[in-house]
SERO-4910 file (N, C-alpha, C, O; in steps of 0.05 Angstrom, whole numbers):
BEGIN
 pado doro    nc1    nc2    nc3   cac1   cac2   cac3    cc1    cc2    cc3    oc1    oc2    oc3
  Met    A   -637    160    306   -608    168    306   -603    197    300   -609    210    280
  Asn    A   -589    207    330   -584    233    328   -560    230    309   -546    211    303
  Ala    A   -559    260    302   -538    271    292   -508    265    292   -493    256    275
  Ser    A   -499    277    327   -481    263    330   -474    240    327   -451    236    318
  Ala    A   -495    214    332   -481    187    332   -476    189    300   -454    183    291
  Asp    A   -502    199    281   -492    197    261   -453    204    248   -437    189    236
  Thr    A   -452    225    256   -426    235    251   -405    209    265   -392    194    250
  Ala    A   -406    207    284   -397    176    307   -384    156    290   -362    145    288
  Leu    A   -414    152    273   -415    121    261   -399    119    237   -385    100    229
  Phe    A   -406    156    218   -390    155    196   -369    161    189   -362    156    166
  Thr    A   -353    171    207   -330    180    204   -311    170    188   -303    146    190
  Pro    A   -300    185    170   -296    161    150   -263    157    164   -254    175    178
  Ser    A   -246    132    158   -222    120    166   -210    109    139   -219    101    117
  Trp    A   -183    114    150   -166    107    123   -145     70    136   -128     69    153
  His    A   -155     50    121   -145     25    121   -134     11     99   -144      1     78
  Ala    A   -103     12    111    -79     16     98    -66    -12    108    -69    -20    131
  Glu    A    -51    -25     86    -33    -49     86    -10    -50     59    -13    -46     35
  Leu    A     12    -58     76     43    -45     56     46    -77     64     44    -86     87
  Glu    A     54    -97     33     62   -116     57     93   -117     36     86   -116     12
  Leu    A    126   -118     38    150   -126     29    168   -144     34    170   -154     56
  Ala    A    183   -149     13    190   -177     15    218   -165     -4    219   -147    -20
  Tyr    A    242   -185      9    276   -175      3    280   -202     -4    268   -218     10
  Ala    A    301   -214    -32    313   -230    -32    343   -216    -44    347   -195    -57
  Leu    A    362   -236    -35    397   -227    -55    393   -242    -79    373   -256    -82
  Asp    A    403   -240    -90    400   -240   -125    437   -238   -137    449   -219   -148
  Gly    A    444   -256   -131    478   -249   -133    486   -238   -115    492   -251    -95
  Ala    A    490   -213   -116    507   -198    -98    498   -176    -88    512   -159    -77
  Thr    A    471   -173    -92    448   -152   -102    425   -154    -81    417   -177    -79
  Thr    A    414   -139    -65    390   -152    -44    366   -135    -73    372   -115    -87
  Arg    A    350   -144    -73    326   -130   -100    301   -143    -72    302   -160    -54
  Pro    A    278   -118    -88    255   -121    -67    238   -147    -94    239   -149   -118
  Val    A    226   -160    -74    217   -182    -95    185   -190    -90    175   -210   -100
  Gln    A    170   -168    -71    143   -165    -71    140   -141    -56    154   -133    -38
  Arg    A    114   -128    -70    113   -100    -52     82    -97    -65     75    -87    -86
  Arg    A     72   -107    -49     44   -102    -35     23    -85    -27     11    -95     -7
  His    A     13    -62    -36     -4    -41    -19    -41    -46    -26    -51    -49    -49
  Ile    A    -55    -46     -3    -72    -31     -5    -89      0     13    -85     -2     37
  Gly    A    -98     15      9   -102     34     12    -76     49     17    -55     38     11
  Pro    A    -77     77     29    -46     94     36    -25     86     41    -17     98     61
  Leu    A    -10     72     35     12     72     39     31     56     21     23     35     11
  Arg    A     51     63     17     70     71    -14    100     56     -2    107     52     22
  Val    A    111     53    -19    140     58    -17    154     69    -42    152     58    -64
  Gln    A    167     87    -38    183    110    -61    205     78    -71    212     58    -60
  Lys    A    209     89    -97    225     74   -109    254     53    -97    275     65   -101
  His    A    258     37    -90    274     12    -80    309     34    -84    310     37   -108
  Leu    A    330     45    -73    353     55    -77    364     37    -69    350     19    -60
  His    A    398     34    -69    415     29    -74    442     42    -67    463     29    -71
  Ala    A    443     69    -57    459     84    -51    481     79    -38    498     97    -38
  Glu    A    486     58    -27    504     53    -17    519     23    -24    531      9     -8
  Gly    A    516     18    -53    520     -4    -73    497    -30    -58    484    -30    -37
  Pro    A    499    -53    -81    481    -59    -84    469    -82    -61    445    -90    -60
  Gln    A    495    -91    -41    482   -108    -16    463    -98     -3    452   -112     13
  Val    A    455    -74     -6    441    -57     13    420    -38      0    427    -16     -8
  Cys    A    396    -46     -2    363    -34    -15    345    -21      4    331    -34     20
  Gln    A    345      3      3    325     19     14    310     24      3    309     31    -20
  His    A    288     20     24    268     38     18    254     53     47    258     49     71
  Ile    A    233     73     33    219    101     43    199    100     43    185    104     23
  Ile    A    186     92     77    144     79     72    136    107     72    147    126     82
  Val    A    118    104     61    102    128     65     75    138     58     64    137     36
  His    A     65    146     79     31    151     85     27    167     75     37    187     85
  Pro    A      7    170     44      7    203     42    -12    219     52    -12    244     49
  Pro    A    -35    204     69    -58    235     78    -32    246    108    -38    263    125
  Gly    A     -7    232    108      5    259    127      1    241    160     21    238    174
  Gly    A    -18    235    166    -33    232    196    -44    211    203    -44    199    182
  Ile    A    -53    198    219    -60    175    235    -87    189    253    -78    203    271
  Ala    A   -116    188    251   -134    194    265   -153    177    269   -151    163    249
  Gly    A   -176    168    285   -188    152    302   -198    132    282   -205    144    262
  Gly    A   -200    112    281   -203     87    277   -185     85    249   -194     67    235
  Asp    A   -168     95    239   -157     88    226   -134     70    235   -120     72    255
  Arg    A   -132     43    207   -109     25    223    -96     17    195   -108     16    173
  Leu    A    -65      9    203    -44     17    182    -28    -20    186    -18    -25    208
  Asp    A    -27    -34    170     -8    -58    178      5    -53    158     -3    -47    135
  Ile    A     27    -54    169     62    -51    157     73    -91    163     71   -105    184
  Ser    A     84    -96    132    103   -135    149    120   -129    120    115   -122     96
  Ala    A    146   -135    136    166   -138    106    175   -162    117    168   -171    139
  Arg    A    193   -173    100    209   -199    103    237   -189     99    242   -165     97
  Val    A    254   -204     99    281   -213     93    300   -227     85    319   -233    100
  Gly    A    299   -238     57    302   -269     49    337   -269     63    354   -253     72
  Glu    A    332   -300     56    364   -308     76    385   -294     64    381   -291     40
  Gly    A    406   -284     71    431   -269     58    428   -239     52    448   -226     46
  Ala    A    397   -227     54    400   -191     37    395   -185     61    389   -199     81
  Trp    A    399   -150     56    394   -136     73    381   -113     67    389   -104     45
  Ala    A    361    -99     78    346    -87     73    344    -60    103    346    -59    128
  Gln    A    338    -40     78    342    -11    106    320      6     96    321     23     78
  Leu    A    297     -3    115    274     12    120    268     42    136    269     44    160
  Thr    A    261     66    117    254     84    146    235    104    131    224     94    111
  Ser    A    227    132    136    210    146    129    220    171    127    241    180    138
  Pro    A    198    187    107    204    215    102    199    233    117    202    256    109
  Gly    A    189    229    143    182    249    154    171    245    186    183    227    197
  Ala    A    152    257    202    147    241    230    122    239    227    106    257    221
  Ala    A    115    211    232     79    206    226     67    220    253     80    219    274
  Lys    A     43    232    254     29    246    267     14    224    274     20    201    267
  Trp    A     -6    232    289    -29    214    315    -48    242    324    -46    257    343
  Tyr    A    -66    241    300    -86    270    307   -111    256    342   -122    236    352
  Arg    A   -108    279    344   -130    287    365   -161    266    348   -174    270    327
  Ala    A   -163    248    365   -189    235    356   -208    220    375   -198    220    397
  Ala    A   -231    206    373   -250    211    393   -251    178    395   -268    170    411
  Gly    A   -237    159    381   -234    137    380   -209    129    380   -192    147    383
  Pro    A   -198    101    376   -172     90    368   -163     87    344   -174     75    325
  Ala    A   -136    103    346   -127     81    321   -104     61    318    -90     64    338
  Phe    A    -97     45    304    -80     15    299    -51     29    284    -48     51    272
  Gln    A    -39     13    289    -18      8    269     -8    -13    281     -1    -10    304
  Arg    A     -5    -45    265     16    -62    260     44    -67    244     44    -64    220
  Val    A     59    -71    254     82    -82    245     96   -107    247    111   -107    267
  Glu    A     98   -130    233    112   -150    229    124   -152    208    117   -150    184
  Leu    A    161   -161    228    181   -159    209    199   -182    208    211   -186    229
  Ser    A    202   -201    184    223   -217    198    234   -229    181    225   -235    158
  Val    A    262   -235    194    290   -235    174    299   -258    178    297   -269    200
  Glu    A    309   -268    156    325   -293    148    351   -302    162    368   -287    172
  Ala    A    352   -322    162    390   -332    166    403   -316    151    399   -315    127
  Gly    A    422   -299    167    441   -276    139    431   -264    142    447   -247    152
  Ala    A    416   -257    142    397   -230    125    404   -206    151    410   -214    173
  Thr    A    403   -178    144    398   -158    156    374   -140    158    372   -126    137
  Leu    A    359   -136    174    340   -111    159    347    -86    179    351    -96    201
  Glu    A    349    -54    178    345    -37    189    332    -17    191    331      2    175
  Trp    A    313    -21    221    293    -10    218    295     25    218    314     25    232
  Leu    A    291     46    214    297     67    217    279     99    217    282    122    209
  Pro    A    256     83    233    233    108    214    239    142    234    247    146    257
  Gln    A    233    156    219    233    184    241    209    178    259    199    157    264
  Glu    A    202    203    269    189    203    300    162    192    288    153    182    268
  Thr    A    156    200    311    123    190    323    108    219    340    110    227    363
  Ile    A     96    228    321     85    250    349     59    253    352     46    268    338
  Val    A     44    232    380     28    240    390     12    256    398     16    264    421
  Phe    A    -10    268    383    -19    288    392    -38    298    417    -60    290    410
  Ser    A    -41    309    438    -61    313    458    -83    304    443    -89    309    420
  Gly    A    -99    285    468   -128    277    453   -128    248    430   -146    232    426
  Ala    A   -105    248    421   -103    223    406    -98    195    428    -89    194    450
  Gln    A   -107    174    409   -106    142    423    -94    121    404   -105    104    391
  Ala    A    -68    127    405    -50    115    394    -48     81    401    -45     73    424
  Glu    A    -49     70    386    -43     40    389    -31     18    377    -42     -1    367
  Leu    A      0     24    381     16      7    360     37    -20    375     43    -26    398
  Glu    A     43    -33    346     35    -66    364     60    -72    330     59    -66    306
  Thr    A     76    -85    347    107    -91    330    119   -114    338    126   -119    361
  Arg    A    122   -129    318    132   -164    320    151   -173    300    148   -180    277
  Ile    A    176   -173    318    200   -181    294    217   -207    301    234   -211    318
  Glu    A    210   -221    286    214   -255    286    248   -251    265    251   -242    242
  Leu    A    268   -262    288    296   -274    274    297   -296    279    288   -312    296
  Ala    A    318   -295    249    322   -326    258    350   -335    254    363   -321    239
  Asp    A    360   -353    262    388   -359    265    416   -336    276    425   -331    298
  Asp    A    423   -324    249    445   -312    257    435   -285    245    451   -269    235
  Ala    A    400   -279    245    397   -256    223    403   -238    243    404   -242    267
  Arg    A    408   -209    224    423   -184    249    395   -166    241    381   -167    221
  Leu    A    390   -145    270    371   -133    269    383    -99    273    405    -97    284
  Phe    A    373    -82    267    384    -59    278    361    -37    278    358    -25    257
  Tyr    A    348    -32    296    316    -26    304    315      3    318    330      6    338
  Trp    A    298     25    310    291     46    328    266     60    330    252     58    310
  Asp    A    258     75    351    232     93    349    244    103    371    259     96    389
  Met    A    226    132    356    220    157    377    194    161    383    174    151    372
  Val    A    197    178    403    159    178    412    158    210    419    172    212    439
  Ala    A    147    239    410    141    252    414    110    260    431     91    263    415
  Leu    A    102    265    465     86    255    463     77    293    468     91    308    481
  Gly    A     56    301    457     39    330    455     61    337    437     79    320    434
  Arg    A     61    360    426     83    378    410     96    390    427     80    394    445
  Pro    A    118    398    433    131    414    459    139    442    439    137    464    450
  Ala    A    151    440    408    145    462    392    127    487    401    135    510    403
  Ala    A     95    474    405     79    489    407     69    492    430     46    502    432
  Arg    A     84    483    454     81    489    489     46    460    490     29    461    507
  Glu    A     47    443    469     21    427    478     30    400    497     44    380    492
  Arg    A     19    406    516     25    374    532      9    363    529    -12    371    517
  Phe    A     12    335    538     -2    303    524    -17    299    553    -10    282    569
  Ala    A    -38    317    556    -56    324    570    -87    301    568   -101    301    588
  Asp    A    -94    287    548   -109    273    543    -99    258    514    -84    267    496
  Gly    A   -113    231    519   -122    215    502    -99    190    520   -102    189    545
  His    A    -81    173    508    -63    154    509    -48    138    486    -53    134    462
  Phe    A    -26    129    503     -2    116    474     -1    100    488     -4    102    512
  Gln    A      6     74    475      4     44    479     20     33    463     16     42    441
  Ala    A     38     14    464     62      8    442     72    -14    457     85    -10    478
  Tyr    A     66    -48    442     76    -68    440    103    -72    426    108    -61    405
  Leu    A    119    -86    437    136    -95    417    158   -123    437    171   -124    457
  Asp    A    149   -139    416    158   -170    423    198   -177    401    205   -164    381
  Ile    A    208   -191    408    231   -185    389    244   -224    395    254   -235    415
  Leu    A    237   -236    365    240   -263    383    259   -283    356    250   -287    334
  Arg    A    283   -292    366    302   -311    360    287   -338    355    267   -344    368
  Asn    A    296   -350    339    278   -379    324    254   -382    345    250   -402    359
  Gly    A    240   -361    344    208   -368    362    222   -362    394    206   -359    412
  Thr    A    237   -361    397    239   -345    423    240   -323    439    260   -310    433
  Leu    A    230   -315    453    225   -286    463    243   -275    470    248   -280    494
  Ile    A    261   -256    455    281   -240    470    280   -213    471    299   -200    478
  Trp    A    263   -206    466    247   -178    480    215   -171    481    201   -172    461
  His    A    206   -165    501    183   -168    505    175   -142    527    175   -140    551
  Glu    A    168   -125    504    154    -88    525    126    -85    526    114   -100    512
  Arg    A    114    -71    539     92    -60    535     96    -38    549    108    -36    570
  Gln    A     82    -15    534     78     12    549     49     21    534     39     15    513
  Arg    A     42     46    562     13     53    561     21     73    580     31     69    602
  Ile    A     14     96    567     21    121    574    -12    137    579    -30    131    563
  Glu    A    -17    153    596    -46    164    596    -35    196    591    -13    205    597
  Gly    A    -56    210    580    -62    239    578    -56    246    606    -67    230    622
  Asn    A    -40    263    619    -36    274    652    -25    251    671    -23    254    696
  Asp    A    -19    227    656      0    213    674     14    221    695     17    245    692
  Gly    A     22    217    707     39    210    736     68    211    725     84    228    732
  Leu    A     73    195    710     87    178    692    110    209    673    134    208    669
  Leu    A    101    220    670     89    240    649    125    256    659    146    254    645
  Asp    A    121    268    681    136    284    694    148    268    726    157    282    744
  Ser    A    146    241    730    155    223    761    187    222    743    192    221    719
  Pro    A    203    223    766    229    207    759    236    189    744    254    189    727
  Ile    A    216    167    754    218    149    746    208    131    724    208    108    716
  Gly    A    197    161    716    183    156    689    189    178    665    214    178    662
  Leu    A    179    192    652    192    207    640    210    237    646    223    251    631
  Ala    A    205    238    671    222    262    685    212    295    676    228    313    680
  Gly    A    186    300    664    176    322    647    201    327    623    216    346    622
  Gln    A    200    303    603    212    306    583    185    302    564    165    297    578
  Pro    A    181    303    543    156    298    528    171    271    504    159    255    490
  Val    A    198    277    507    210    256    481    217    233    489    223    237    513
  Phe    A    221    212    484    235    188    482    239    167    467    221    159    452
  Ala    A    262    155    468    271    143    441    283    117    456    289    117    480
  Thr    A    285     92    436    302     72    429    308     60    414    297     59    392
  Leu    A    328     46    421    349     28    399    348     11    415    347     10    440
  Ile    A    347    -13    389    355    -44    397    367    -56    373    356    -62    352
  Ala    A    393    -58    380    414    -74    357    422   -108    367    428   -111    391
  Thr    A    422   -129    351    424   -148    347    455   -151    360    467   -139    342
  Gly    A    475   -160    380    498   -163    374    515   -152    403    503   -144    423
  Glu    A    540   -153    401    549   -152    427    585   -127    422    607   -132    412
  Ile    A    578   -111    431    606    -88    434    622    -93    454    613   -103    475
  Asp    A    651    -85    449    672    -83    473    671    -60    486    665    -41    472
  Ser    A    678    -52    515    678    -37    531    681     -8    528    672     13    538
  Asp    A    702    -16    503    707     22    489    695     32    477    700     55    472
  Leu    A    671     20    467    662     29    441    628     28    462    606     38    456
  Leu    A    632     19    476    606     22    502    608     55    509    592     73    503
  Glu    A    629     55    521    642     79    535    635    104    515    618    121    520
  Arg    A    648    104    493    643    128    472    618    121    464    609    143    465
  Cys    A    604    110    458    565    115    450    562    139    477    554    161    471
  Arg    A    571    131    514    561    146    530    575    169    527    567    187    542
  Glu    A    598    176    512    598    201    515    596    214    489    615    220    475
  Leu    A    570    217    483    567    232    453    555    261    455    534    265    467
  Pro    A    566    276    446    559    303    455    537    317    456    533    339    465
  Cys    A    517    295    441    498    306    450    476    301    485    457    312    497
  Ala    A    495    276    488    491    265    530    506    284    543    502    290    566
  Ala    A    526    297    529    552    307    544    538    333    550    536    340    574
  Ser    A    527    349    530    511    378    525    496    371    544    500    385    563
  Gly    A    475    352    549    449    360    567    429    362    556    408    362    569
  Gln    A    431    365    521    410    356    509    386    334    502    364    336    492
  Val    A    411    302    517    388    279    522    399    272    547    420    279    556
  Arg    A    383    260    556    384    237    579    390    208    568    371    193    570
  Gly    A    414    198    555    401    171    551    434    148    562    456    152    572
  Asp    A    423    135    555    445    107    567    447     73    556    425     62    558
  Leu    A    464     56    547    464     44    534    471     17    557    490     18    573
  Thr    A    451     -9    553    457    -27    563    465    -51    551    447    -61    537
  Gln    A    487    -67    551    498    -91    540    481   -119    557    486   -125    580
  Leu    A    460   -134    541    450   -162    547    466   -180    533    486   -172    521
  Pro    A    458   -207    532    469   -229    520    458   -230    486    440   -242    476
  Gly    A    474   -215    478    469   -215    454    453   -200    439    448   -205    416
  Leu    A    443   -176    454    433   -155    444    427   -129    465    421   -129    489
  Leu    A    431   -107    447    452    -82    459    421    -65    458    404    -68    440
  Val    A    418    -47    484    389    -29    482    401     -5    488    423    -10    497
  Ala    A    396     18    487    399     48    487    373     63    492    355     49    484
  Arg    A    367     79    499    352     99    509    346    118    514    361    127    530
  Cys    A    332    130    509    340    161    521    310    188    523    287    183    518
  Leu    A    319    206    528    302    226    537    317    254    529    340    263    527
  Ala    A    282    266    522    293    293    497    270    309    508    249    302    519
  Ser    A    280    334    502    260    358    511    247    355    476    223    349    474
  Glu    A    261    359    455    257    355    428    268    332    405    292    324    403
  Ala    A    247    325    391    251    301    373    285    306    361    305    291    362
  Leu    A    281    335    349    298    329    334    334    325    359    357    324    350
  His    A    330    324    376    349    316    399    364    290    401    388    284    403
  Ala    A    332    270    398    330    248    406    346    238    381    367    225    381
  Arg    A    332    247    360    335    244    331    377    244    319    391    231    304
  Ala    A    381    263    335    411    275    333    433    245    343    453    235    333
  Trp    A    416    240    366    436    221    391    425    194    379    435    175    391
  Leu    A    410    187    362    397    154    353    421    152    328    435    133    325
  Ile    A    422    179    310    435    175    292    470    167    291    484    152    277
  Asp    A    476    192    321    507    188    328    508    153    336    529    142    330
  Leu    A    498    144    343    493    126    360    503     94    328    521     77    325
  Trp    A    483     99    316    484     87    285    507     93    272    515     76    257
  Arg    A    519    112    274    541    117    258    564    107    281    583    100    267
  Leu    A    572    102    307    593     84    315    587     59    318    605     44    324
  Leu    A    563     48    316    553     28    319    544      6    297    535    -17    300
  Arg    A    548     20    273    537     10    251    557    -14    240    551    -36    231
  Pro    A    586     -1    244    609     -9    237    622    -43    252    637    -61    243
  Ala    A    610    -39    278    620    -60    297    600    -75    297    601    -97    308
  Leu    A    576    -65    285    553    -91    298    542   -109    275    531   -131    274
  Leu    A    552    -84    251    536    -98    210    563    -91    194    561    -92    170
  Gly    A    588    -84    205    607    -91    184    602    -72    163    614    -76    142
  Arg    A    588    -53    163    590    -31    148    589      5    158    575      7    179
  Glu    A    598     25    150    603     48    146    571     53    155    554     35    157
  Ala    A    566     74    158    543     88    168    537    113    151    545    136    156
  Val    A    516    102    119    509    126    109    482    140    115    461    126    114
  Pro    A    481    154    118    464    168    127    431    165     98    437    174     75
  Pro    A    404    153    102    395    162     83    395    188     70    407    203     85
  Arg    A    385    203     43    377    232     37    355    240     45    348    263     50
  Ile    A    343    222     46    311    229     56    310    243     80    291    258     85
  Trp    A    334    238    100    332    253    129    345    278    129    346    291    150
  Ser    A    357    289    105    371    323    104    353    334     98    351    357    107
  Thr    A    324    322     74    314    337     68    293    356     78    284    374     63
***
């Protein structure tokens, strides 16, 4: 076996798992399961806005994801409980000779609420990132979900010229599929610049929330300052029982600001609580 084959065969990779569960104890949501294998952790749980909402910050100590890495995250929110999951910073997917994987499985039981609010995913040119997310909702379970993706590194003028980004998202309600999405973008793909694709913008974001809002609030969301100023190009669509918002931006910080502004407006209407941004977003 030659040296290059040796290197390819024995390149170290991280395989990590994180399994979380939450339950309602009286009026308090508490973590009842926290199992990890490899470099995935959660920081100490917080009740920053009172006992009902349990906040956890998911940490990946290596700080980046490279070829051969595999991350598996699962979370179950028990009946009537409320969990808010976020991250301390961007997830970075590095240039690699082979694919890296992330699988997220989320389950929200009757009367429960899950807010999945990670910070951005940065996919370096040459990365081979493959992400899969499956969310199962029961009965009247509520969901507030977002993701942000930056292709290449706009601040370093790095274009996404090589590699690929692939993402699958399925959301089910009582076993019935209510959202089914597949994305795949290759390095230098025509979609990067096409007006029916990313229109030359390296950052895109999606927000999906259960529930419905009235037309006045929908217009307020569409008139957010960051959209009106041209920092993002975004819009919202009200589907039966599901609100979907998308945007394109030149920088992740603009997309993040747009999502947070939407969350501030929508959380009281859809979840019945004022928005209290996690402190980690300001550090």
